[in-house]
N, C-alpha and C positions, 0 to 999 in steps of 0.2 A: 758776883762779879770778881774777877781776879784783876788786881792792880799790878802792872808791869812797868818798870822803869828801864828805858833803853837809852844807853849812852852811845852816841854816834860820832865818829870821826868822819869829816867831810872835806873834800877838796876846797880850799879857802875861797876860791872865786865862785863856787857854786852853793855856798851856804844858804843864801836867801831862797834860791829856787828849790833846793832840796828840802829846806824847812817847810815851805809851802806845800810841796807835793806830799810830804809826810803828814802834815796837818790835815790834808784832804782825805787821807785814808780812813775807811771805816774802823772804828774802835780807838782811834787816836783821840785823846782828850785834850792834851796840851803839848806844845812844842816850845822849848826855850833855847835861844842861842846863848852861849855863855863863854866865859874865859876859863882857861884851865886845861886839863888833860883831854877834854872832849869838846866838840864844837856845838853839839845839840844834845839836850836832855829831853826825852819824850816820855810822857805819861800816857799809858794805854790802859783801858778798862775793857776786858773781854770776858765772855761767859765761861770759857773753858780752855784747857791747855791746848787742845787741837787748834783753836782759833789763834793762839799765840804762835804755835808752830807754823801756821800758815802766814800770819802777818809779818813776822820779823824776817825770816829767811826768804819768804816768797814775795814780799812786797817792799818792805823798808830797805832791805839789803840791795834791792835791784834799782832803787832810785838813783838816777845819774848823779855822780859825785860822791856817793857814800862809799867810804873806804873800809870801814870796820864798825861793827856793832858789838856791844856788850849788853846782855839782857839780865835784869834782876827781877825776881818775882817777890812781891811784898807779902809778908805773912800777916802783920797787924799794923794798924795806924795808931800812933800815939799823939796825934795833933790835938792841941787844946780845943780847936774848933769842933772836932768830933765829940769830945766830952761835953762841950756846951750844948751841942745839938741834941745829944742824948738826954740831958737834963731838962731841956725845954719841951720835950715831947709830952703832950697832954697838959701843958701848964698854962 
């Protein structure tokens, strides 16, 4: 699975509706509203790059209120939870 982080700028009055529509899309794992340079941060997990190419411009970008997206593809996870999970396998 490929992990993708999509940063989204949304029209202010449509943030809740856009967040819910995006959360309902297949492949979307988590949606966070946040303060800062973007309005929504979306974590996506998809099997291949073609699926990413379909989801972001084909669906997320077309949600009403979405003004701009920036997509980041994750290479590795360094979260302590991942390390703890690896050491607990078979234990």
